[in-house]
VEXDREN-2710 file (C-alpha; in Angstrom, 1 decimal):
% VEXDREN-2710
k/r/px/py/pz
1/UNK/-47.0/-23.2/22.5
2/UNK/-44.9/-23.0/19.3
3/UNK/-44.3/-26.2/17.5
4/UNK/-41.1/-25.0/15.8
5/UNK/-37.9/-26.6/16.8
6/UNK/-34.4/-25.2/16.2
7/UNK/-33.2/-26.1/12.7
8/UNK/-30.2/-28.2/13.9
9/UNK/-32.3/-30.2/16.4
10/UNK/-35.0/-30.7/13.8
11/UNK/-32.5/-32.1/11.3
12/UNK/-31.0/-34.4/13.9
13/UNK/-34.5/-35.6/14.9
14/UNK/-35.4/-36.2/11.3
15/UNK/-32.4/-38.4/10.8
16/UNK/-33.1/-40.4/13.9
17/UNK/-36.7/-40.7/13.0
18/UNK/-36.1/-42.0/9.4
19/UNK/-33.4/-44.4/10.6
20/UNK/-35.7/-45.7/13.4
21/UNK/-38.6/-46.1/10.9
22/UNK/-36.5/-48.4/8.8
23/UNK/-35.0/-46.0/6.2
24/UNK/-31.5/-47.0/5.3
25/UNK/-29.4/-43.8/5.2
26/UNK/-27.4/-44.4/2.0
27/UNK/-25.6/-41.1/2.1
28/UNK/-25.9/-37.8/4.1
29/UNK/-24.6/-34.3/4.2
30/UNK/-23.2/-34.3/0.6
31/UNK/-23.2/-32.0/-2.4
32/UNK/-24.4/-32.6/-5.9
33/UNK/-23.4/-30.2/-8.7
34/UNK/-25.5/-29.4/-11.7
35/UNK/-23.6/-27.2/-14.0
36/UNK/-22.5/-24.2/-12.0
37/UNK/-25.1/-24.9/-9.2
38/UNK/-24.3/-26.9/-6.1
39/UNK/-27.0/-28.3/-3.9
40/UNK/-26.5/-29.6/-0.4
41/UNK/-28.4/-32.9/0.2
42/UNK/-29.2/-33.7/3.7
43/UNK/-29.9/-37.4/3.1
44/UNK/-30.4/-40.1/0.5
45/UNK/-32.5/-42.9/2.0
46/UNK/-34.0/-46.2/0.9
47/UNK/-36.6/-48.1/2.9
48/UNK/-35.4/-51.5/4.3
49/UNK/-37.4/-52.2/7.5
50/UNK/-38.7/-55.6/8.4
51/UNK/-40.6/-54.2/11.4
52/UNK/-42.5/-51.3/9.9
53/UNK/-44.4/-50.7/6.7
54/UNK/-43.1/-48.0/4.3
55/UNK/-45.1/-44.8/4.8
56/UNK/-47.8/-44.4/2.1
57/UNK/-47.3/-40.7/2.0
58/UNK/-43.8/-41.0/0.6
59/UNK/-42.1/-41.9/-2.7
60/UNK/-42.0/-45.7/-3.3
61/UNK/-38.3/-46.1/-3.7
62/UNK/-35.0/-44.4/-2.9
63/UNK/-35.5/-40.7/-2.0
64/UNK/-33.6/-37.5/-1.3
65/UNK/-34.6/-35.9/2.0
66/UNK/-34.5/-32.2/2.8
67/UNK/-35.2/-30.4/6.0
68/UNK/-36.6/-26.9/5.6
69/UNK/-37.8/-23.9/7.7
70/UNK/-40.3/-21.7/5.9
71/UNK/-38.0/-18.6/6.5
72/UNK/-35.7/-20.0/3.8
73/UNK/-36.2/-19.7/0.0
74/UNK/-38.4/-22.8/-0.3
75/UNK/-39.0/-22.4/-4.0
76/UNK/-35.2/-22.5/-4.7
77/UNK/-34.8/-25.5/-2.4
78/UNK/-37.4/-27.4/-4.3
79/UNK/-35.8/-26.5/-7.6
80/UNK/-32.3/-27.5/-6.4
81/UNK/-33.7/-30.8/-5.1
82/UNK/-35.3/-31.5/-8.5
83/UNK/-32.0/-30.7/-10.3
84/UNK/-30.0/-32.8/-7.9
85/UNK/-32.2/-35.9/-8.4
86/UNK/-31.9/-35.5/-12.2
87/UNK/-28.1/-35.2/-11.9
88/UNK/-27.8/-38.2/-9.5
89/UNK/-29.9/-40.4/-11.7
90/UNK/-27.5/-39.8/-14.6
91/UNK/-24.4/-40.6/-12.5
92/UNK/-23.6/-44.3/-12.4
93/UNK/-21.1/-43.8/-9.6
94/UNK/-23.8/-42.2/-7.4
95/UNK/-26.3/-44.9/-8.2
96/UNK/-23.8/-47.7/-7.4
97/UNK/-24.7/-47.5/-3.8
98/UNK/-28.4/-48.0/-4.7
99/UNK/-27.5/-51.1/-6.7
100/UNK/-28.7/-49.5/-9.9
101/UNK/-31.9/-48.1/-8.6
102/UNK/-32.8/-44.5/-9.3
103/UNK/-33.9/-41.8/-7.0
104/UNK/-37.7/-41.8/-7.2
105/UNK/-38.6/-38.6/-5.5
106/UNK/-38.1/-36.5/-2.4
107/UNK/-39.3/-36.1/1.2
108/UNK/-39.3/-32.6/2.5
109/UNK/-39.6/-32.2/6.3
110/UNK/-40.9/-28.8/7.2
111/UNK/-40.3/-27.3/10.6
112/UNK/-43.8/-25.9/10.8
113/UNK/-47.5/-26.8/11.1
114/UNK/-49.0/-27.7/7.8
115/UNK/-51.4/-24.8/7.9
116/UNK/-48.4/-22.4/7.6
117/UNK/-47.0/-24.0/4.5
118/UNK/-47.8/-21.9/1.3
119/UNK/-50.0/-23.5/-1.2
120/UNK/-47.5/-22.8/-4.0
121/UNK/-44.9/-24.9/-2.2
122/UNK/-47.4/-27.8/-2.0
123/UNK/-48.2/-27.5/-5.7
124/UNK/-44.5/-27.2/-6.7
125/UNK/-43.7/-30.3/-4.7
126/UNK/-46.5/-32.4/-6.1
127/UNK/-45.2/-31.8/-9.6
128/UNK/-41.9/-33.3/-8.7
129/UNK/-43.1/-36.3/-6.7
130/UNK/-42.0/-34.6/-3.5
131/UNK/-43.9/-35.3/-0.3
132/UNK/-44.1/-32.7/2.5
133/UNK/-44.1/-33.8/6.1
134/UNK/-45.1/-31.0/8.4
135/UNK/-44.2/-31.2/12.1
136/UNK/-47.5/-32.9/13.0
137/UNK/-46.8/-35.8/10.6
138/UNK/-43.3/-36.0/11.9
139/UNK/-44.5/-36.5/15.4
140/UNK/-47.1/-38.9/14.2
141/UNK/-44.4/-41.1/12.8
142/UNK/-42.3/-40.6/15.9
143/UNK/-45.1/-42.1/18.0
144/UNK/-45.2/-45.1/15.7
145/UNK/-41.6/-45.8/16.6
146/UNK/-42.3/-45.0/20.2
147/UNK/-45.3/-47.4/20.3
148/UNK/-43.1/-50.2/19.0
149/UNK/-40.5/-49.5/21.7
150/UNK/-43.3/-49.6/24.3
151/UNK/-44.6/-52.9/23.0
152/UNK/-41.1/-54.4/23.0
153/UNK/-40.7/-53.3/26.7
154/UNK/-44.2/-54.5/27.5
155/UNK/-43.5/-58.1/26.4
156/UNK/-39.9/-58.4/27.4
157/UNK/-40.3/-59.7/30.9
158/UNK/-43.0/-62.3/30.0
159/UNK/-42.2/-66.0/29.3
160/UNK/-44.6/-65.6/26.4
161/UNK/-44.0/-62.3/24.7
162/UNK/-44.5/-61.5/21.0
163/UNK/-44.8/-58.3/19.0
164/UNK/-46.2/-58.6/15.5
165/UNK/-44.6/-56.4/13.0
166/UNK/-46.6/-53.5/11.5
167/UNK/-49.0/-54.6/8.8
168/UNK/-51.9/-53.1/6.8
169/UNK/-55.4/-53.8/8.2
170/UNK/-57.2/-56.4/6.1
171/UNK/-59.7/-54.0/4.6
172/UNK/-58.8/-50.3/4.3
173/UNK/-61.6/-47.7/4.9
174/UNK/-61.6/-44.8/2.5
175/UNK/-58.3/-45.9/0.9
176/UNK/-57.9/-42.9/-1.2
177/UNK/-58.1/-40.7/1.8
178/UNK/-56.6/-42.8/4.7
179/UNK/-54.1/-45.6/5.2
180/UNK/-54.4/-47.7/8.3
181/UNK/-51.8/-50.1/9.7
182/UNK/-51.5/-51.9/13.0
183/UNK/-49.0/-53.4/15.4
184/UNK/-50.0/-55.8/18.1
185/UNK/-48.5/-57.7/21.0
186/UNK/-49.3/-60.7/23.1
187/UNK/-47.9/-61.6/26.6
188/UNK/-48.7/-63.8/29.5
189/UNK/-49.4/-62.0/32.7
190/UNK/-48.0/-64.1/35.6
191/UNK/-49.7/-61.9/38.1
192/UNK/-53.2/-62.3/36.7
193/UNK/-52.7/-65.7/35.1
194/UNK/-54.2/-64.5/31.8
195/UNK/-53.2/-63.4/28.3
196/UNK/-52.9/-59.7/27.6
197/UNK/-53.2/-58.3/24.1
198/UNK/-52.4/-54.8/22.9
199/UNK/-53.3/-53.3/19.6
200/UNK/-51.8/-50.0/18.2
201/UNK/-53.5/-48.7/15.1
202/UNK/-52.1/-45.8/13.0
203/UNK/-54.3/-43.9/10.6
204/UNK/-52.3/-41.8/8.2
205/UNK/-54.1/-39.1/6.2
206/UNK/-53.0/-39.3/2.5
207/UNK/-53.4/-35.6/1.9
208/UNK/-50.9/-32.7/1.8
209/UNK/-50.4/-31.3/5.3
210/UNK/-51.9/-27.9/4.4
211/UNK/-55.3/-29.5/4.0
212/UNK/-55.3/-31.9/6.9
213/UNK/-57.6/-30.6/9.7
214/UNK/-59.5/-32.0/12.6
215/UNK/-62.6/-30.5/11.2
216/UNK/-62.4/-31.9/7.7
217/UNK/-60.5/-35.2/8.1
218/UNK/-61.2/-36.4/11.6
219/UNK/-62.2/-40.0/12.0
220/UNK/-65.9/-40.6/12.5
221/UNK/-67.6/-43.3/14.6
222/UNK/-67.9/-45.6/11.5
223/UNK/-64.2/-45.4/10.9
224/UNK/-63.4/-46.4/14.5
225/UNK/-65.9/-49.2/14.2
226/UNK/-64.1/-50.4/11.1
227/UNK/-60.9/-50.6/13.2
228/UNK/-62.8/-52.5/15.9
229/UNK/-63.8/-55.0/13.2
230/UNK/-60.2/-55.6/12.5
231/UNK/-59.3/-56.0/16.2
232/UNK/-62.1/-58.5/16.5
233/UNK/-60.8/-60.5/13.5
234/UNK/-57.3/-60.4/14.9
235/UNK/-58.5/-61.5/18.3
236/UNK/-60.2/-64.5/16.7
237/UNK/-56.8/-65.6/15.3
238/UNK/-54.9/-64.9/18.6
239/UNK/-57.5/-66.6/20.7
240/UNK/-57.2/-69.8/18.7
241/UNK/-53.4/-69.6/18.5
242/UNK/-52.6/-68.6/22.1
243/UNK/-54.2/-70.5/25.0
244/UNK/-57.9/-70.8/23.9
245/UNK/-58.7/-72.0/27.4
246/UNK/-57.4/-68.8/29.1
247/UNK/-59.3/-65.5/29.1
248/UNK/-57.8/-62.5/27.5
249/UNK/-57.6/-58.8/28.3
250/UNK/-57.4/-56.4/25.3
251/UNK/-56.3/-52.8/25.0
252/UNK/-56.9/-50.9/21.7
253/UNK/-55.2/-47.6/21.0
254/UNK/-55.7/-45.6/17.8
255/UNK/-53.4/-42.9/16.5
256/UNK/-55.1/-40.6/13.9
257/UNK/-53.0/-37.9/12.2
258/UNK/-56.2/-36.0/11.5
259/UNK/-57.8/-36.6/14.9
260/UNK/-61.4/-37.8/15.8
261/UNK/-64.8/-36.3/15.8
262/UNK/-66.1/-35.6/19.3
263/UNK/-68.8/-38.3/19.1
264/UNK/-66.2/-40.9/17.9
265/UNK/-63.7/-40.0/20.6
266/UNK/-65.8/-39.5/23.7
267/UNK/-68.5/-42.2/23.1
268/UNK/-66.1/-45.0/22.0
269/UNK/-66.2/-46.6/25.4
270/UNK/-69.9/-47.0/25.0
271/UNK/-70.3/-48.1/21.4
272/UNK/-67.3/-50.4/21.5
273/UNK/-68.8/-52.7/24.2
274/UNK/-71.7/-54.1/22.3
275/UNK/-70.4/-53.6/18.8
276/UNK/-69.1/-57.2/18.9
277/UNK/-69.6/-60.2/21.2
278/UNK/-66.1/-60.0/22.6
279/UNK/-66.5/-63.1/24.7
280/UNK/-66.6/-65.1/21.5
281/UNK/-62.9/-64.3/21.0
282/UNK/-61.9/-65.1/24.6
283/UNK/-62.1/-61.7/26.3
284/UNK/-62.6/-61.5/30.1
285/UNK/-64.6/-58.3/29.6
286/UNK/-64.9/-55.5/27.1
287/UNK/-61.8/-54.2/25.4
288/UNK/-60.1/-51.2/27.0
289/UNK/-60.6/-48.3/24.6
290/UNK/-61.7/-44.8/25.5
291/UNK/-60.7/-41.1/24.9
292/UNK/-57.4/-41.8/26.6
293/UNK/-56.4/-44.5/24.1
294/UNK/-57.3/-42.3/21.0
295/UNK/-54.4/-40.1/20.0
296/UNK/-54.8/-37.1/17.7
297/UNK/-52.0/-35.2/16.0
298/UNK/-53.5/-32.4/14.0
299/UNK/-53.9/-30.0/16.9
300/UNK/-51.5/-31.2/19.6
301/UNK/-47.8/-30.4/20.0
302/UNK/-45.8/-33.5/20.6
303/UNK/-42.4/-32.3/21.6
304/UNK/-42.6/-34.4/24.8
305/UNK/-42.5/-37.7/22.9
306/UNK/-39.0/-37.0/21.7
307/UNK/-37.7/-37.8/25.2
308/UNK/-38.9/-41.3/24.8
309/UNK/-39.4/-42.2/21.2
310/UNK/-36.0/-43.6/20.5
311/UNK/-35.1/-45.3/23.8
312/UNK/-35.2/-48.9/22.6
313/UNK/-35.1/-50.3/19.1
314/UNK/-34.0/-53.9/19.5
315/UNK/-36.8/-55.6/17.6
316/UNK/-36.0/-58.7/19.7
317/UNK/-39.6/-59.7/20.2
318/UNK/-41.0/-58.5/16.8
319/UNK/-42.1/-61.2/14.4
320/UNK/-44.3/-61.8/11.4
321/UNK/-47.3/-64.1/11.8
322/UNK/-45.5/-66.7/9.6
323/UNK/-42.8/-66.9/12.3
324/UNK/-45.1/-67.7/15.2
325/UNK/-44.3/-71.5/15.1
326/UNK/-40.6/-70.6/15.3
327/UNK/-41.2/-68.4/18.3
328/UNK/-43.3/-71.1/20.1
329/UNK/-40.7/-73.7/19.3
330/UNK/-38.1/-71.5/21.0
331/UNK/-40.3/-71.1/24.1
332/UNK/-40.6/-74.9/24.3
333/UNK/-36.9/-75.4/23.7
334/UNK/-36.0/-73.0/26.5
335/UNK/-38.1/-74.7/29.1
336/UNK/-37.0/-78.1/27.9
337/UNK/-33.4/-77.1/28.8
338/UNK/-34.6/-76.5/32.4
339/UNK/-35.7/-80.2/32.4
340/UNK/-32.4/-81.3/31.0
341/UNK/-30.6/-79.3/33.8
342/UNK/-33.0/-80.9/36.3
343/UNK/-32.0/-84.4/35.2
344/UNK/-28.2/-83.5/35.2
345/UNK/-28.5/-82.0/38.7
346/UNK/-30.6/-85.0/40.0
347/UNK/-33.6/-82.8/40.6
348/UNK/-35.6/-85.2/38.4
349/UNK/-35.0/-88.8/39.5
350/UNK/-36.5/-92.2/39.3
351/UNK/-39.7/-92.0/41.5
352/UNK/-39.2/-95.6/42.7
353/UNK/-35.6/-95.7/43.8
354/UNK/-34.4/-92.1/43.6
355/UNK/-31.8/-93.2/41.0
356/UNK/-30.5/-90.7/38.4
357/UNK/-31.7/-90.7/34.8
358/UNK/-29.1/-90.6/32.0
359/UNK/-29.7/-88.2/29.1
360/UNK/-29.5/-89.8/25.7
361/UNK/-29.8/-88.9/22.1
362/UNK/-33.2/-87.7/20.9
363/UNK/-35.5/-90.3/19.4
364/UNK/-38.2/-90.2/16.8
365/UNK/-41.7/-91.8/16.9
366/UNK/-44.0/-91.6/13.9
367/UNK/-41.8/-88.8/12.5
368/UNK/-41.9/-86.7/15.7
369/UNK/-38.5/-86.1/17.2
370/UNK/-38.3/-85.8/21.0
371/UNK/-37.2/-82.5/22.6
372/UNK/-35.6/-84.6/25.4
373/UNK/-34.9/-88.3/26.0
374/UNK/-33.6/-89.9/29.2
375/UNK/-33.3/-93.5/30.3
376/UNK/-32.9/-95.6/33.4
377/UNK/-31.6/-99.0/32.5
378/UNK/-31.6/-100.6/36.0
379/UNK/-33.5/-103.8/36.4
380/UNK/-36.2/-104.6/37.2
381/UNK/-37.7/-101.2/36.6
382/UNK/-36.4/-99.9/33.2
383/UNK/-37.8/-96.5/32.4
384/UNK/-37.8/-94.0/29.6
385/UNK/-38.5/-90.3/29.9
386/UNK/-39.6/-88.5/26.7
387/UNK/-40.7/-84.9/26.0
388/UNK/-42.3/-83.9/22.7
389/UNK/-43.3/-80.6/21.2
390/UNK/-47.0/-79.8/21.1
391/UNK/-46.6/-77.2/18.3
392/UNK/-45.1/-79.9/16.1
393/UNK/-48.2/-82.2/16.4
394/UNK/-50.7/-82.2/13.6
395/UNK/-54.1/-80.5/14.0
396/UNK/-56.0/-83.4/15.6
397/UNK/-53.5/-83.4/18.4
398/UNK/-55.2/-85.8/20.9
399/UNK/-55.4/-88.6/18.2
400/UNK/-51.8/-87.9/17.2
401/UNK/-50.6/-88.1/20.8
402/UNK/-52.5/-91.5/21.2
403/UNK/-50.7/-92.8/18.1
404/UNK/-47.3/-91.7/19.5
405/UNK/-48.0/-93.4/22.8
406/UNK/-48.9/-96.6/21.0
407/UNK/-45.7/-96.4/18.9
408/UNK/-43.6/-95.9/22.0
409/UNK/-45.0/-98.9/23.7
410/UNK/-44.6/-101.1/20.6
411/UNK/-41.0/-100.1/20.1
412/UNK/-39.9/-100.2/23.8
413/UNK/-41.6/-103.3/25.2
414/UNK/-38.6/-104.0/27.5
415/UNK/-39.3/-100.8/29.5
416/UNK/-41.7/-101.1/32.4
417/UNK/-42.5/-97.4/32.6
418/UNK/-42.7/-94.5/30.1
419/UNK/-42.9/-91.0/31.3
420/UNK/-44.2/-88.8/28.5
421/UNK/-44.3/-85.0/28.6
422/UNK/-45.9/-82.8/25.9
423/UNK/-44.3/-79.3/26.0
424/UNK/-46.3/-76.3/24.8
425/UNK/-45.4/-72.6/24.3
426/UNK/-49.0/-71.6/23.7
427/UNK/-51.2/-73.7/26.0
428/UNK/-53.5/-76.7/25.4
429/UNK/-57.0/-77.2/24.1
430/UNK/-59.8/-78.3/26.5
431/UNK/-59.8/-81.7/24.6
432/UNK/-56.1/-82.2/25.3
433/UNK/-56.4/-81.2/29.0
434/UNK/-59.3/-83.6/29.4
435/UNK/-57.3/-86.4/27.8
436/UNK/-54.3/-85.9/30.2
437/UNK/-56.5/-85.5/33.3
438/UNK/-58.3/-88.8/32.5
439/UNK/-55.5/-90.9/31.0
440/UNK/-55.3/-94.2/32.9
441/UNK/-53.0/-96.8/31.3
442/UNK/-50.6/-98.9/33.4
443/UNK/-46.9/-98.1/32.9
444/UNK/-47.6/-94.8/31.2
445/UNK/-47.5/-91.4/32.8
446/UNK/-48.8/-88.5/30.6
447/UNK/-48.1/-84.9/31.5
448/UNK/-48.9/-81.6/29.7
449/UNK/-46.1/-79.1/30.4
450/UNK/-47.0/-75.5/29.9
451/UNK/-43.8/-73.7/29.1
452/UNK/-45.3/-70.2/29.8
453/UNK/-47.3/-70.7/33.0
454/UNK/-45.0/-73.5/34.2
455/UNK/-47.9/-75.7/35.1
456/UNK/-48.1/-79.5/34.8
457/UNK/-51.4/-81.2/33.9
458/UNK/-51.6/-84.9/34.9
459/UNK/-54.2/-87.4/36.1
460/UNK/-53.4/-87.3/39.8
461/UNK/-55.8/-90.1/40.7
462/UNK/-53.5/-92.7/39.1
463/UNK/-50.2/-94.0/40.5
464/UNK/-48.4/-93.1/37.3
465/UNK/-49.9/-89.6/37.3
466/UNK/-48.9/-89.0/40.9
467/UNK/-45.3/-90.2/40.3
468/UNK/-44.9/-88.1/37.2
469/UNK/-46.2/-85.1/39.1
470/UNK/-43.6/-85.9/41.9
471/UNK/-40.8/-86.1/39.3
472/UNK/-41.5/-82.8/37.6
473/UNK/-42.3/-80.9/40.8
474/UNK/-38.9/-79.2/40.8
475/UNK/-39.5/-77.6/37.4
476/UNK/-43.3/-77.2/37.3
477/UNK/-45.8/-75.7/39.7
478/UNK/-48.7/-78.1/39.2
END
């Protein structure tokens, strides 16, 4: 099967790919004149993405982009591109759109496999800081965009769904030869009642496309094991951050521009199992990784991915690690609103008389502001209903919760009952669960509210625990 696409389609695909990867299209389809010569520039781009990393096999700043077929006069095209960059960098009006930055180099997308590109074209491009992407590399980058779309779709229907933006792995292997980055996603599976994690790794080969081959540059077993090391370290973080008491299922896919050796590809299912003790990072069983989750691009035509690669680019669920707390707060806030609605609609009522609570302004105890505050002022049973954010509590959360309870009792002595909920978007530790299930103090009902699984954890052997469970039954499936 020929890999070559029609020139117009190839150019349109290139524009869509660059835009989807996070390149800002500064200007396109324009002319730059150098003396008597006029060069047609397909695109001027500058990388702006918050979701993806800038490709390592590309200029570091603003670039001109050219799309070529090898049937054209490539030497002249490269020469014209060089002259155009020189002219643009001397023109303050042109650079105005780049806020004073200069054009750093060029990206040339060639509508051919790298093995067909003449060596002289590679050499001429290298001299000018031009990077040549052959059609295999183009589809490799297309699949990165596609994978992000898949992860966005994958988490979108889950109450806990987060995609982490692309980042470099912590320790690169053979950094002069390869560059490896990863995207990952976490979601709660309501069907299986577990946490699912998906890793997508992309190994870019930092060589010109003429030299990349499955024979010379394919990833070996030790390279794949290095990626497994990274996945294990990432799972250690995820396991601690998201429901350490719930088991996880993990899938690992690896996209390699230069492919894999046969041993690395077809034996990965065996050597990955015992390479780490995956149970230490919360896995139900071994990670899912086999020859079907290893993708190679040096020998396979990838036209089919274009039907899917640009279907969804919202970025709605994609976040940096530093934004996790914000996401978890949002999950807590969203479920708290359901409790507010439950109070307003009288689904949550006084367990003694069936009277309606009145929502009131949020209150603060020991510096922790409530997510929800409601009161019942009828005598003789005055009651207060308070919900706090678990993610806001300090590290030693059980001690902190005990301090909050003590502060509430001290400041609200005229209330006979306090109903206290702790809302969480990422689960509870075994210590916190044990505290709630054994809490037994008169006049205090403590409930842990899981905003993802919609479960309520209380001490059902006490009268206060039973009544709190009864009150929250409309919102939680305990």
